N, C-alpha and C positions, 0 to 999 in steps of 0.2 A: 500500578503506578502510571502507566501510559494514559489511562482514562482520566486520572487526576490532572496530569499535565495538559491533556486536551481540554478539560473543563476550565483550567486556568486561562487557556487561550480563547475561551468562549465557544468551544465545540462540544457537541454531545457525541459520546461514543456508543456504538452498538458493538458489544463484545461477542466473541465466538471462542469456544474452547478448543477448536481444531480447525484445520484448513477446509474441510468439507463443509462444516457448518458456516464458516466465514464466506465461502463461495455462495452458498444458498442465501445468506443474508445480504450479499452484495446486490442481489436483485430486488431488494425491498426498496420502496419509494423513500425518498428523503436522504439516501446515501449520496454524499458529495465526493468523497475520496475514500480509498481503501488503503489501510496500513496493514502489511503482512510481514511476519517474521519468516525468514527462510526455514528455520527449524521449528515447524509446527507438526503436531501429530496428525495422523490419518492422511493428510495431503499437505506437502510442503508449500511454502510461500511462492516459489517459482512456478509450481504447477497451478496454484490458485490464480496467480497473475495471468498466466497463459490462458487459462479457462475463461477468466473475465474478459480478456481481450479477444477471444475467439467467439464469444457470444454476442450476437447483434444487439441484444437487450442491455448489455452491460459494457460493451467495448468503449463507450464514451467515458467511463469512470477512470479518473487518474489513479494509478496504483503506486504507492511508495513502499519499497521493499527495505527491510531493516534486518540486521544481523549482528551478533556479537563476534562472529568469525569472518570478518570481511577479508576477501582475497580478490585479486584482479579477476579471477575466473568467476567468482560469485557475482561480482559487479556486472561482468559481461553477460552472464546468464540472465540476470534480472532485467537488464535493458533489452536483451534479445527477446525476452518473454513479453515485453511491452511496458515495463516500469518506466515512470517518468522521473522518479527520484530514488536515490539509494542512501540510506543512513546507516552508519556504523555505530554500534552500541559500545560503550555508553555514549549517550549524546545529551546535550544540554537542552533546556526548554527553548532556547533561542535557535538552536539548530533544527529542532522540530518545527518551530514556527516558520523558519525560513523554508524548510522542505515543503511544508503544507502550502505556503504562499506560492512557491514555484510550481507545485503540482497542480494547483487550481487556477493558474493563469490560463487565459485562452491561448491555445496553441494553433499555429498556422497549419492548415491542412494542405497547403500547396495548390489550392484551387482558387 
């Protein structure tokens, strides 16, 4: 369903069946933003986000974390791992579009 929503918004999705595969695919060229669910098999979304942000080759990628079990702790862990946006499921296509827009805006580096 997420890939269909992304297609409606003009994006192409590269899918992964688990967190480890998603992490490996994040290093592929052409990836502009990473969407991860907290509850993924093999490697959860928080771990994927942290690994993306700790790798010099992928740390520039904005990561949007989503979950169907949003809690203040989950939100805090996502942002601590480097997520730029957090989406609670279920979400509308407008919320997804907004999160992607915010995630891909240039961010100030403070320099």
